[in-house]
C-alpha positions in Angstrom: -32.4 -28.5 -42.7 -30.7 -26.4 -40.1 -31.4 -25.7 -36.4 -29.7 -23.4 -33.9 -29.6 -24.1 -30.1 -28.0 -21.8 -27.5 -25.6 -23.0 -24.8 -22.4 -21.7 -23.3 -18.7 -22.6 -22.9 -16.6 -21.9 -19.9 -13.1 -20.4 -19.9 -11.8 -19.9 -16.4 -14.7 -18.1 -14.7 -16.1 -16.5 -17.8 -18.7 -18.0 -20.0 -19.4 -17.2 -23.6 -22.5 -18.0 -25.6 -22.1 -20.9 -28.0 -24.6 -21.6 -30.8 -25.0 -25.3 -31.6 -25.7 -25.4 -35.3 -27.1 -28.7 -36.5 -27.4 -29.6 -40.2 -28.9 -32.7 -41.9 -27.9 -33.6 -45.5 -28.1 -36.7 -47.7 -25.1 -39.0 -47.2 -23.7 -41.9 -45.3 -25.1 -41.9 -41.7 -22.6 -40.1 -39.5 -22.2 -37.3 -36.9 -19.4 -34.8 -37.6 -18.4 -32.3 -34.8 -16.6 -29.1 -35.8 -15.7 -25.9 -34.0 -12.7 -26.8 -31.8 -14.5 -29.3 -29.7 -12.5 -31.3 -27.1 -12.5 -35.1 -26.7 -15.4 -35.0 -24.3 -17.6 -33.3 -26.9 -16.4 -35.4 -29.7 -17.3 -38.6 -27.8 -20.8 -37.2 -27.1 -22.1 -38.5 -30.4 -22.1 -42.0 -29.0 -24.0 -41.0 -25.9 -26.4 -38.9 -27.8 -27.2 -41.6 -30.3 -28.0 -44.1 -27.5 -29.9 -41.5 -25.5 -32.2 -40.6 -28.4 -32.9 -44.2 -29.3 -33.5 -45.3 -25.7 -35.8 -42.3 -25.2 -38.1 -43.7 -27.9 -37.2 -41.4 -30.8 -35.9 -42.4 -34.2 -32.3 -41.4 -35.1 -31.8 -39.7 -38.5 -30.0 -42.0 -41.0 -28.5 -39.1 -42.9 -25.3 -37.2 -42.5 -25.4 -34.8 -39.5 -23.0 -31.9 -39.1 -22.7 -30.1 -35.7 -20.9 -26.8 -35.7 -20.1 -25.1 -32.4 -20.1 -21.4 -33.1 -17.9 -19.3 -32.7 -15.7 -21.9 -34.3 -12.4 -20.2 -33.4 -12.7 -20.6 -29.6 -12.0 -24.0 -27.9 -14.9 -25.7 -26.1 -15.0 -28.5 -23.5 -17.5 -30.1 -21.2 -20.2 -32.8 -21.1 -22.9 -30.1 -20.8 -23.0 -29.9 -24.6 -24.8 -33.3 -24.8 -28.3 -31.9 -24.2 -28.1 -28.9 -26.7 -26.7 -31.2 -29.4 -29.4 -33.8 -28.8 -32.1 -31.2 -28.9 -30.6 -29.8 -32.1 -30.8 -33.3 -33.7 -34.3 -34.0 -32.6 -35.6 -30.6 -33.7 -34.4 -31.0 -37.3 -37.6 -30.5 -39.3 -39.6 -29.5 -36.3 -41.0 -26.1 -35.5 -39.9 -24.6 -32.2 -42.5 -23.5 -29.8 -40.3 -20.8 -28.3 -37.9 -17.9 -29.1 -34.6 -19.8 -29.2 -32.6 -16.6 -28.8 -33.8 -16.3 -25.2 -33.4 -19.9 -24.1 -30.3 -22.0 -23.5 -29.7 -25.7 -22.7 -27.0 -27.4 -20.6 -26.8 -31.0 -19.4 -25.1 -34.3 -19.8 -26.9 -37.3 -21.1 -26.7 -40.9 -19.9 -27.3 -43.8 -22.4 -30.8 -44.3 -21.1 -31.8 -40.7 -21.8 -31.5 -39.2 -18.3 -30.1 -35.7 -17.9 -27.3 -35.9 -15.4 -25.8 -33.3 -12.9 -22.9 -31.3 -14.5 -20.0 -29.3 -13.1 -19.8 -25.6 -13.6 -23.5 -25.0 -14.0 -23.6 -21.7 -12.0 -20.8 -19.9 -13.9 -22.3 -21.1 -17.1 -25.8 -19.8 -16.1 -24.3 -16.5 -14.9 -22.5 -16.0 -18.2 -25.7 -16.7 -20.1 -27.7 -14.3 -18.0 -25.2 -11.5 -18.5 -25.4 -12.0 -22.3 -29.2 -11.6 -22.2 -30.4 -15.2 -21.9 -33.4 -15.3 -19.5 -34.5 -19.0 -19.8 -32.4 -22.0 -19.0 -33.1 -25.7 -19.4 -30.8 -27.5 -17.0 -30.5 -30.8 -15.1 -32.7 -31.3 -12.1 -29.7 -31.9 -9.9 -28.3 -28.4 -10.6 -31.5 -26.5 -9.7 -30.5 -25.6 -6.1 -27.1 -24.4 -7.2 -28.3 -22.2 -10.1 -31.3 -20.9 -8.0 -28.8 -18.4 -6.5 -29.3 -16.4 -9.6 -32.3 -14.1 -9.3 -34.6 -13.1 -12.2 -33.7 -16.1 -14.4 -36.4 -18.6 -15.4 -35.1 -22.1 -14.7 -36.6 -25.3 -16.3 -35.1 -28.4 -14.6 -35.5 -31.6 -16.5 -34.8 -35.3 -15.7 -34.8 -36.8 -19.1 -34.2 -36.0 -22.7 -37.9 -36.5 -23.4 -38.8 -33.8 -20.9 -36.3 -31.5 -22.6 -37.7 -32.0 -26.1 -41.3 -31.6 -24.8 -40.3 -28.2 -23.4 -38.8 -27.3 -26.8 -42.1 -28.1 -28.5 -44.5 -26.7 -25.9 -42.7 -24.3 -23.5 -45.9 -22.5 -22.5 -47.1 -25.7 -20.8 -44.0 -25.9 -18.5 -43.8 -23.7 -15.5 -40.3 -22.4 -14.4 -39.0 -23.6 -11.0 -36.5 -22.4 -8.5 -35.2 -23.4 -5.1 -35.6 -21.0 -2.2 -32.1 -20.6 -0.9 -32.3 -19.7 2.8 -29.4 -19.0 5.1 -29.1 -21.7 7.7 -28.4 -20.8 11.3 -24.8 -21.2 12.1 -24.2 -24.1 14.5 -22.2 -23.4 17.6 -18.5 -23.8 16.7 -16.9 -27.0 18.0 -13.6 -25.2 18.5 -13.9 -22.2 20.7 -11.4 -19.4 21.5 -12.4 -20.1 25.1 -10.3 -23.2 24.9 -7.1 -21.2 24.2 -5.2 -20.7 27.5 -3.9 -17.2 27.9 -3.0 -15.4 24.6 -5.5 -12.6 25.2 -3.2 -10.1 23.4 -3.0 -12.4 20.4 -6.8 -12.9 20.5 -7.2 -9.2 20.5 -5.1 -9.0 17.3 -7.1 -11.8 15.7 -10.3 -10.0 16.7 -9.1 -6.9 14.9 -8.0 -8.9 11.8 -11.4 -10.6 11.6 -13.4 -7.4 12.1 -11.7 -5.6 9.2 -10.7 -8.7 7.1 -7.0 -7.9 7.5 -4.3 -10.4 6.9 -2.3 -11.5 9.9 1.0 -13.2 10.5 1.5 -15.2 13.7 5.2 -15.9 14.6 6.1 -18.0 17.6 7.8 -21.0 19.0 6.5 -24.5 18.5 3.5 -25.3 20.7 2.6 -21.6 21.3 -0.9 -22.1 19.8 -0.6 -20.4 16.4 -2.4 -23.2 14.5 -4.9 -23.7 17.2 -6.0 -20.1 17.1 -5.9 -19.8 13.3 -8.3 -22.7 13.0 -10.8 -20.9 15.2 -11.0 -17.7 13.2 -13.8 -18.9 10.8 -16.1 -19.2 13.8 -16.0 -15.4 14.5 -16.2 -14.1 10.9 -19.4 -12.2 9.8 -22.0 -14.0 7.7 -21.6 -14.0 4.0 -23.9 -11.7 2.0 -25.9 -12.9 -1.0 -23.3 -11.5 -3.4 -20.5 -13.2 -1.6 -22.3 -16.5 -1.6 -22.9 -16.2 -5.3 -19.3 -15.3 -6.1 -17.8 -18.1 -4.0 -20.3 -20.7 -5.2 -19.4 -19.8 -8.8 -15.7 -20.6 -8.1 -16.5 -23.9 -6.5 -18.8 -24.8 -9.3 -16.2 -24.1 -11.9 -13.7 -26.2 -9.9 -16.2 -29.1 -9.8 -16.2 -29.1 -6.0 -20.0 -29.0 -5.6 -22.5 -31.8 -5.6 -26.3 -32.3 -5.3 -26.1 -32.5 -1.5 -23.9 -29.4 -1.1 -25.0 -27.2 -4.1 -23.8 -23.9 -2.8 -21.4 -22.3 -0.3 -23.0 -20.5 2.6 -20.1 -20.4 5.1 -16.8 -18.5 4.5 -14.2 -20.9 3.1 -11.2 -21.9 5.1 -8.4 -23.3 2.9 -5.2 -24.7 4.5 -2.9 -26.1 1.8 0.0 -28.2 2.8 3.4 -26.5 2.5 4.3 -29.0 -0.3 1.6 -27.5 -2.6 2.7 -26.7 -6.1 2.5 -23.2 -7.6 -0.3 -24.2 -9.9 -2.3 -25.7 -7.1 -1.8 -22.6 -4.9 -2.4 -19.9 -7.5 -4.3 -21.8 -10.2 -3.4 -22.9 -13.7 -3.3 -26.0 -15.9 -3.8 -26.4 -19.6 -7.4 -25.4 -19.2 -7.1 -23.0 -16.3 -8.7 -24.0 -13.0 -8.9 -22.0 -9.7 -6.2 -22.7 -7.1 -6.3 -22.6 -3.3 -6.0 -18.8 -3.4 -9.3 -18.5 -5.4 -11.0 -21.3 -3.5 -10.5 -19.1 -0.4 -12.3 -16.2 -2.0 -14.4 -14.3 0.6 -12.8 -16.5 3.3 -9.5 -17.5 4.8 -6.3 -18.8 3.2 -4.3 -20.3 6.0 -0.6 -20.8 5.3 0.7 -22.9 8.2 4.5 -23.3 8.5 5.0 -20.4 6.1 8.8 -20.8 6.2 8.5 -24.3 4.7 6.6 -23.3 1.6 8.3 -23.1 -1.7 9.7 -19.5 -2.0 8.7 -19.1 -5.6 5.1 -20.2 -4.8 4.8 -17.6 -2.0 6.3 -14.9 -4.1 3.6 -15.5 -6.7 1.0 -14.3 -4.2 2.3 -10.7 -4.4 0.2 -9.5 -7.3 -3.0 -11.5 -6.6 -3.0 -10.2 -3.0 -2.7 -6.6 -4.2 -5.2 -6.8 -7.1 -7.6 -9.4 -5.6 -7.6 -11.5 -8.7 -5.4 -14.1 -10.5 -4.8 -13.7 -14.2 -3.6 -16.8 -16.1 -2.6 -16.2 -19.7 -2.8 -18.9 -22.3 -2.6 -18.8 -26.1 -6.4 -19.0 -26.3 -6.9 -16.1 -23.9 -6.7 -14.9 -20.3 -8.6 -16.6 -17.5 -9.4 -14.5 -14.4 -10.2 -15.9 -11.0 -11.2 -13.6 -8.1 -9.2 -14.0 -4.8 -10.4 -11.5 -2.2 -9.1 -13.4 0.8 -8.0 -12.9 4.4 -4.5 -14.3 4.5 -3.6 -16.0 7.9 0.0 -17.2 8.1 1.8 -19.0 10.9 5.6 -19.4 11.1 8.4 -20.3 13.5 11.0 -17.5 14.0 13.8 -19.8 12.8 14.6 -23.4 11.7 14.8 -24.8 15.2 11.9 -22.6 16.3 13.3 -20.9 19.3 15.0 -17.7 18.1 14.0 -14.9 20.5 12.4 -17.4 23.0 13.3 -16.6 26.6 12.9 -20.1 27.9 14.8 -22.1 25.1 18.1 -21.7 23.5 18.2 -21.2 19.7 20.6 -23.8 18.1 20.6 -22.2 14.7 23.9 -20.8 13.3 24.0 -17.3 11.8 24.0 -18.8 8.3 20.9 -20.9 9.1 19.1 -17.8 10.6 19.9 -15.8 7.5 18.8 -18.6 5.1 15.5 -19.2 7.0 14.5 -15.6 7.4 15.4 -14.8 3.8 12.4 -16.9 2.9 10.2 -14.1 4.2 10.6 -11.4 1.6 9.9 -7.8 2.3 7.2 -7.5 -0.4 5.2 -10.4 1.1 5.5 -9.2 4.7 4.6 -5.7 3.6 1.3 -7.1 2.2 0.2 -8.7 5.5 -1.4 -6.1 7.7 -0.8 -7.4 11.2 2.4 -9.1 12.5 2.1 -10.7 15.9 4.6 -12.5 18.1 3.1 -15.5 20.0 4.7 -16.7 23.2 3.9 -20.0 24.9 1.4 -19.7 27.7 2.5 -20.3 31.3 1.2 -23.2 33.3 -0.8 -20.8 35.5 -3.0 -20.1 32.4 -3.8 -23.7 32.1 -5.1 -23.7 35.7 -7.1 -20.5 35.3 -10.9 -20.7 34.6 -11.9 -20.6 31.0 -14.5 -18.0 31.7 -11.8 -15.4 32.3 -10.8 -15.2 28.6 -12.5 -14.1 25.4 -14.8 -16.7 23.9 -15.7 -17.1 20.2 -19.2 -15.9 20.9 -17.9 -12.7 22.5 -15.5 -12.1 19.6 -18.2 -12.9 17.0 -20.6 -10.3 18.4 -17.8 -7.7 18.4 -16.9 -8.6 14.8 -20.5 -8.4 13.6 -21.0 -5.0 15.2 -17.9 -3.6 13.6 -18.8 -5.2 10.2 -22.3 -3.6 10.4 -20.6 -0.2 10.9 -18.4 -0.7 7.9 -21.3 -1.9 5.8 -23.2 1.2 6.5 -20.2 3.5 5.9 -19.4 1.9 2.6 -23.0 1.3 1.5 -22.6 2.9 -2.0 -18.9 2.0 -2.7 -19.1 -1.7 -3.3 -16.7 -2.3 -0.3 -17.6 -4.2 2.8 -14.4 -4.2 4.9 -11.8 -1.6 5.9 -9.0 -3.7 4.4 -10.4 -3.2 0.9 -10.1 0.6 0.8 -7.8 2.1 -1.8 -5.3 4.7 -0.8 -7.6 7.5 -1.8 -10.6 5.9 0.0 -8.4 5.5 3.1 -7.7 9.2 3.1 -11.4 9.9 2.7 -12.9 7.5 5.3 -10.0 7.1 7.8 -10.3 10.5 9.5 -7.6 10.9 12.2 -7.3 13.4 14.9 -4.3 15.7 14.7 -2.5 13.8 17.4 -3.2 10.4 15.8 -1.9 11.7 12.5 1.3 13.0 14.1 1.8 9.6 15.8 1.5 7.9 12.5 4.0 10.3 10.9 6.5 9.9 13.6 6.2 6.1 13.5 6.7 6.0 9.7 9.9 8.0 10.0 11.3 6.1 13.0 10.3 2.6 11.9 11.0 3.1 8.2 7.5 2.0 7.2 6.6 2.0 3.5 3.7 4.1 2.2 1.8 0.8 1.7 2.3 0.0 5.4 1.3 3.5 6.4 -2.0 3.2 4.6 -2.5 -0.3 6.1 -2.0 1.3 9.6 -4.7 3.8 8.8 -7.1 1.0 7.8 -6.2 -1.2 10.8 -6.7 1.8 13.2 -10.0 2.5 11.5 -11.1 -1.1 12.4 -9.9 -0.7 16.0 -12.0 2.5 16.2 -15.0 0.6 14.8 -14.6 -2.0 17.5 -14.6 0.7 20.0 -17.6 2.5 18.4 -15.6 5.6 17.8 -16.3 8.0 14.9 -12.7 9.2 14.5 -9.3 7.6 14.9 -7.6 8.7 18.0 -4.0 8.2 19.4 -5.1 5.0 21.3 -6.4 3.4 18.2 -3.3 4.3 16.1 -0.9 3.2 18.9 -2.6 -0.2 19.0 -2.4 -0.6 15.2 1.3 0.3 15.2 2.1 -2.2 17.9 1.0 -4.9 15.4 3.9 -4.0 13.2 6.5 -4.6 15.8 7.6 -7.7 14.0 9.0 -5.5 11.2 12.2 -5.0 13.2 12.2 -8.5 14.7 14.2 -10.2 11.8 16.7 -7.4 12.0 18.0 -8.9 15.2 19.9 -11.6 13.4 23.6 -11.2 14.4 25.9 -10.1 11.6 29.5 -10.8 11.4 32.2 -8.2 10.6 
């Protein structure tokens, strides 16, 4: 007697269909698992035996062989419990459904209840892309998987409900959860609380409107971290596709639960500077997403950039350019998306006062060189805006808050600019100016003759790379969008170029003969 039940296995963010083949033959009572199953799956036979008996079914007293096909690929996860149990119960029974169109995922408790599992959304998305249109899953994962449209979901609470569906699927109606966007609550931290710094707030507004990376360099206490933490409050709302992508990553990382089943606000990840390379980029024996991927469609905030491990920061080069992390293992390559807005904050030197007009820098020339060497050219070249932050004067503290930009004002401007970009790139799969390729930048960032000449002169005099020149075109396009202008003019380009003034800042280190 042989049965075949569909499920899936997760490798990184990609899921492949796994067929659970269950065979019953005369012999000593035993369950043998084959097909490169990990310890979690091999231990499942004890859970499955207890769950079947406690659900009121008899357990076969023959030799049971369970093969996870394709046998050459490794599998892991407790979600194999349910399909294996259904496979055992269905031995000798006639299925009431087309098993090729239905898959099962779920962990079993000893009393036969079907428990919440991690990674349900990427598993379901992988099954959907492979042609599976019906999924039996734990009740606790319904809200999470309901993000997928056009897939029939059958949530179950117990093993008995699962087997009843197997026998009589037409008597069970599919269910889904209506995922509705919640109104954003007013931000507790407002840019109105930031005294002065209107120039820096303008740069942050530009970065948020076009999803550009930004580096804030300034003395201790100048407000770099304070302003960075307020950026999420002015970002545009996530689209359905962005919610689906981001939730899929958090599901694979096991960071969702029944109370918070999906991500509806843009992530803000702020790893400590002691973070390891694997925790920042992703990795492990079985690859898992790192902080870079967990910030997908949101912000990766690198506070105290100069204190991070240099090798960890250098590993950001390729992912920042390609918007994905690729982790190679002997079993295959795991890919994690990482389309992020990088926000970094750093002191100009070890003591923090290099270039400060009100404090004396106590760093020696050797210390300055050592500290500033931690900021490599390739990394700085990949961050669009570089802004110097100076401490606010006391008179700014006494001024009325209403005189500065608030988060509400900035959010409205960002949303208006984002709407312009969304309409412009409607059929390109791009949402923000920062995601344009070099060819797309030439097509969409139309400059007046004077603006083009200004960019050419700046590239020659400032020694900007071609990557930086294209970034300036995209930043100036965002500035023009904020102004509601159709074309990029000299004023837009001049403002974009001033945000690269820090390129020459570190060249001010005194050099001996």
